[in-house]
C-alpha positions as CSV (number, residue, x, y, z in Angstrom):
1,M,-201.4,-2.6,96.0
2,R,-199.4,-0.4,98.8
3,Y,-198.4,-1.4,102.1
4,D,-198.0,0.9,105.2
5,H,-198.1,-0.2,109.2
6,N,-200.1,1.9,111.8
7,G,-199.0,0.2,115.0
8,D,-199.9,-3.7,115.7
9,M,-201.9,-3.2,112.4
10,A,-200.7,-3.7,108.5
11,V,-202.8,-1.7,105.9
12,L,-202.8,-2.4,102.2
13,S,-204.5,0.0,100.3
14,G,-205.3,-0.2,96.4
15,L,-206.4,-3.5,96.6
16,D,-206.3,-5.0,93.2
17,S,-207.5,-8.9,92.8
18,F,-207.7,-9.4,96.4
19,D,-210.8,-10.0,98.5
20,I,-210.5,-11.7,101.9
21,G,-214.1,-13.4,101.3
22,Q,-213.3,-15.1,98.6
23,T,-209.6,-16.1,99.4
24,L,-210.7,-17.6,102.8
25,E,-214.1,-19.4,101.8
26,C,-212.8,-21.2,98.5
27,G,-212.0,-24.5,99.7
28,Q,-208.2,-24.0,100.4
29,C,-208.2,-23.5,103.9
30,F,-210.2,-24.1,106.9
31,R,-209.1,-22.4,110.6
32,Y,-211.0,-19.1,109.9
33,R,-214.1,-17.5,111.4
34,R,-216.5,-15.0,109.5
35,L,-217.4,-12.1,111.9
36,S,-218.8,-9.8,109.5
37,G,-219.9,-9.9,106.2
38,A,-222.0,-6.4,105.6
39,P,-221.9,-4.8,102.2
40,G,-218.2,-3.5,101.3
41,F,-217.1,-4.7,104.6
42,K,-215.7,-8.4,105.6
43,E,-214.2,-9.4,108.6
44,Y,-212.6,-12.7,109.2
45,C,-210.4,-14.1,112.5
46,I,-207.6,-16.2,110.9
47,T,-205.3,-18.6,112.8
48,A,-202.5,-19.5,110.8
49,H,-198.3,-20.2,111.4
50,G,-199.1,-20.4,114.8
51,K,-200.1,-17.1,114.5
52,L,-204.0,-15.2,115.1
53,L,-205.0,-12.4,112.8
54,L,-207.8,-10.1,112.6
55,A,-208.6,-9.7,108.9
56,R,-211.2,-6.6,107.9
57,Q,-211.4,-5.5,104.5
58,A,-213.8,-2.0,103.8
59,D,-213.8,-1.9,99.7
60,D,-210.1,-1.5,98.9
61,L,-208.8,-1.4,102.2
62,L,-207.1,-4.4,104.1
63,Y,-206.3,-4.4,108.0
64,L,-204.8,-7.1,109.4
65,Y,-203.9,-6.9,113.3
66,P,-201.8,-7.8,115.8
67,T,-198.8,-8.1,113.4
68,T,-195.2,-6.2,113.5
69,R,-193.9,-4.7,110.2
70,Q,-191.3,-7.8,110.4
71,E,-194.3,-10.7,110.8
72,Y,-196.2,-9.1,108.1
73,K,-193.1,-9.4,105.9
74,T,-191.7,-12.8,106.5
75,I,-195.4,-14.4,107.4
76,W,-198.2,-12.5,106.0
77,A,-197.3,-10.8,103.0
78,S,-196.2,-14.6,101.6
79,Y,-199.4,-16.0,103.3
80,F,-201.7,-13.6,100.8
81,D,-199.5,-13.9,98.0
82,T,-199.5,-10.1,97.9
83,R,-196.6,-9.7,95.4
84,R,-197.8,-11.5,92.6
85,D,-199.5,-10.2,89.7
86,Y,-202.6,-11.3,89.6
87,A,-204.1,-9.1,86.9
88,S,-201.5,-10.9,84.7
89,I,-202.6,-14.3,85.4
90,K,-206.6,-13.8,85.0
91,N,-205.5,-11.8,81.4
92,D,-203.7,-15.0,80.5
93,L,-206.1,-17.1,81.0
94,K,-208.8,-15.4,79.3
95,Q,-206.2,-15.5,76.4
96,R,-206.0,-19.2,76.9
97,D,-210.0,-19.9,77.3
98,P,-212.7,-18.2,77.2
99,I,-214.4,-20.4,80.2
100,A,-211.6,-19.9,82.7
101,G,-211.5,-16.0,82.0
102,Q,-215.8,-16.0,82.9
103,A,-214.8,-17.9,85.9
104,A,-211.7,-15.6,87.1
105,Q,-213.7,-12.8,86.4
106,A,-216.3,-14.5,88.8
107,G,-213.7,-15.4,91.8
108,G,-211.4,-12.5,90.9
109,G,-210.4,-11.5,94.5
110,I,-208.9,-14.9,95.2
111,R,-205.2,-15.4,96.4
112,I,-203.6,-18.5,96.6
113,L,-202.5,-19.1,100.4
114,K,-198.9,-20.0,101.4
115,Q,-200.0,-22.4,103.8
116,D,-198.0,-24.0,106.5
117,P,-197.0,-27.8,104.9
118,W,-197.5,-29.6,108.2
119,E,-201.0,-28.2,108.8
120,C,-201.8,-28.3,105.4
121,L,-201.2,-32.0,105.0
122,V,-203.6,-32.9,107.5
123,S,-205.7,-30.7,106.6
124,F,-206.2,-32.3,103.6
125,I,-206.0,-35.9,104.7
126,I,-209.0,-34.8,107.1
127,S,-211.1,-33.3,104.1
128,Q,-210.9,-37.3,102.7
129,N,-214.9,-37.8,102.2
130,N,-215.8,-35.1,103.9
131,N,-217.3,-31.6,104.1
132,I,-216.3,-28.4,104.9
133,P,-218.3,-27.9,108.3
134,R,-217.2,-31.2,109.7
135,I,-213.4,-30.8,108.1
136,K,-213.7,-27.9,109.8
137,K,-215.1,-29.0,113.2
138,I,-212.4,-31.9,113.6
139,I,-209.7,-29.7,113.0
140,D,-210.7,-27.1,116.0
141,S,-211.2,-30.6,117.8
142,L,-207.6,-31.3,116.9
143,C,-206.1,-28.0,117.6
144,K,-208.1,-27.4,120.9
145,N,-207.5,-31.0,122.6
146,F,-203.8,-31.2,121.6
147,G,-202.5,-27.7,120.5
148,D,-200.5,-25.0,122.4
149,S,-202.1,-21.5,123.6
150,I,-201.5,-19.0,121.2
151,G,-203.4,-16.1,122.6
152,W,-207.3,-14.7,122.7
153,G,-208.2,-18.2,124.0
154,V,-207.1,-19.8,120.7
155,K,-204.7,-22.9,120.3
156,G,-202.4,-23.5,117.1
157,F,-202.1,-26.7,115.1
158,P,-200.7,-29.5,116.9
159,T,-196.9,-29.9,116.0
160,P,-195.9,-33.4,114.9
161,K,-193.9,-34.5,118.1
162,K,-197.4,-33.7,119.8
163,L,-199.4,-35.9,117.5
164,A,-196.8,-38.8,117.6
165,S,-197.0,-39.3,121.0
166,L,-201.0,-40.0,120.7
167,T,-202.8,-43.2,120.2
168,D,-205.9,-44.1,118.2
169,E,-207.6,-43.8,121.5
170,D,-206.0,-40.3,122.5
171,M,-207.1,-39.3,118.7
172,A,-211.1,-40.5,119.2
173,V,-211.9,-37.3,120.8
174,C,-211.7,-35.8,117.2
175,K,-213.8,-38.0,115.9
176,A,-211.6,-38.3,112.4
177,G,-212.5,-41.7,111.7
178,F,-210.7,-43.5,109.5
179,R,-208.5,-41.0,108.7
180,T,-206.9,-40.7,112.4
181,K,-204.1,-44.0,111.7
182,Y,-203.4,-41.5,108.6
183,I,-202.5,-38.5,110.8
184,L,-200.9,-40.3,113.5
185,E,-198.6,-41.9,110.8
186,A,-197.6,-38.7,109.0
187,A,-197.1,-37.3,112.3
188,Q,-194.4,-40.0,113.2
189,R,-192.8,-39.5,109.5
190,V,-192.5,-36.2,110.3
191,H,-191.3,-36.2,114.2
192,S,-189.1,-38.8,113.0
193,G,-187.2,-36.7,110.4
194,Q,-188.2,-39.3,107.3
195,A,-190.0,-36.7,105.8
196,D,-188.6,-33.3,105.9
197,F,-190.8,-30.7,104.2
198,S,-187.4,-28.4,104.4
199,A,-185.4,-30.7,102.2
200,M,-188.8,-31.4,99.8
201,A,-189.2,-27.6,98.8
202,D,-186.6,-27.8,96.3
203,L,-187.2,-30.7,94.7
204,P,-189.0,-30.9,90.9
205,T,-192.9,-31.1,91.2
206,L,-193.1,-34.5,90.1
207,E,-190.3,-35.6,92.6
208,L,-192.1,-33.9,95.5
209,K,-195.6,-35.3,94.9
210,K,-193.9,-38.6,94.6
211,Q,-192.9,-37.9,98.1
212,L,-196.1,-36.4,99.4
213,M,-197.7,-39.9,98.1
214,A,-195.4,-41.7,100.2
215,F,-197.9,-40.6,103.0
216,K,-200.5,-43.4,103.8
217,G,-203.6,-41.8,103.1
218,V,-202.1,-39.1,100.6
219,G,-203.4,-39.8,96.8
220,P,-203.3,-37.6,93.9
221,K,-205.7,-35.1,94.6
222,I,-204.1,-34.4,98.0
223,A,-200.9,-34.7,97.0
224,D,-201.9,-32.3,94.5
225,C,-203.8,-29.7,97.3
226,E,-200.1,-30.0,99.4
227,L,-198.6,-29.0,96.4
228,L,-200.3,-25.9,95.4
229,F,-201.4,-24.2,98.9
230,A,-198.3,-25.0,100.8
231,F,-195.1,-25.4,98.2
232,G,-196.3,-22.7,95.6
233,R,-196.5,-25.2,92.3
234,T,-199.1,-23.3,90.6
235,E,-199.1,-25.6,87.6
236,V,-200.8,-28.8,89.2
237,F,-204.9,-28.8,89.1
238,P,-206.0,-31.0,92.6
239,T,-208.8,-32.5,90.8
240,D,-212.0,-34.0,93.1
241,V,-215.2,-35.2,92.5
242,W,-216.3,-31.4,92.5
243,I,-213.8,-30.6,89.8
244,Q,-214.6,-33.5,87.9
245,R,-218.2,-32.7,87.5
246,I,-217.3,-29.1,86.8
247,M,-214.6,-29.7,84.1
248,R,-217.0,-32.7,82.8
249,N,-219.6,-30.1,82.3
250,L,-217.6,-27.4,80.9
251,Y,-215.2,-29.5,78.8
252,F,-216.7,-32.3,77.9
253,K,-220.3,-32.3,77.5
254,G,-220.8,-34.2,80.3
255,E,-219.3,-37.3,79.6
256,E,-217.5,-39.6,82.0
257,V,-214.4,-39.0,80.9
258,P,-211.0,-40.4,83.0
259,L,-209.0,-38.4,85.7
260,K,-206.3,-38.3,83.7
261,D,-207.6,-36.8,80.7
262,I,-209.3,-33.6,82.9
263,Q,-205.7,-33.0,83.7
264,A,-204.3,-33.3,80.5
265,L,-206.7,-30.7,79.6
266,A,-205.7,-28.5,82.2
267,L,-202.5,-28.6,81.7
268,A,-203.1,-28.0,77.9
269,K,-205.5,-25.2,78.5
270,F,-204.0,-23.5,81.6
271,G,-200.4,-24.2,81.8
272,S,-198.4,-22.6,84.7
273,N,-201.4,-21.1,86.1
274,A,-203.5,-24.3,86.3
275,G,-203.8,-24.1,90.2
276,F,-205.6,-20.5,89.5
277,A,-207.7,-21.8,87.0
278,Q,-208.7,-24.3,89.6
279,Q,-210.0,-22.1,91.9
280,Y,-211.5,-19.5,89.8
281,L,-213.7,-22.6,88.4
282,Y,-214.4,-24.2,91.4
283,Y,-215.7,-20.3,92.9
284,K,-217.8,-20.0,89.8
285,A,-219.4,-23.1,90.0
286,Q,-219.7,-22.9,93.9
287,F,-220.9,-19.4,94.5
288,D,-221.5,-17.4,91.5
């Protein structure tokens, strides 16, 4: 993969294992809007890390606009995980397990996004017992009502400080339901310094997961999503009801096995690439 810069546009060429549509629409993020999806051409508007980005992919070329060289290197290269060798990951999964190998072939353009820990945590708190259209709608309302303008009439994700100042009544406009109390409690913990994502980043995965689960409303699945999509802990295997169903059908002959058995099998079969396997398996089940 080659990177060039032309004015306010970053250009990635010779793309390997990179499909902007597969990456954005596999359930790992929610602040994007598809603008076009013609054969061989995909275009999205993305909001992340307090920035607004237009991403346009034409075959093996990806254009990102507007962004400076410095911004691309410090934000977007990491966000899109451009420095990782995904071909070796897919080959490893193929060698480990033929089912995962087939899934990696089907969803081979997926990249694990490096998201802002605060936004990612709140987004997956909102995802509880929810579907993607409704998750996106709640997050959009949260941003429109409480975020700061970042240009083009779009608002960024609200800060912990802003949300910590709100009441349940203030948040009613977002229609987040029972999740509201969890969002506000998380905002208060982060704003007060009781929870520090920067300090958490250096913790071993199990300790980090324990600290994430100290947030009210954050169980193992949400914690694993945060570990994978915000902290890059690719050995975790987020397991919701959809993944449980997929794993039971593919590996347990449809039997109702406990969650711990699914997690144990994922670790044994996929090792440090379990997070990638999860995304590939989910994509194949949903879209292939």
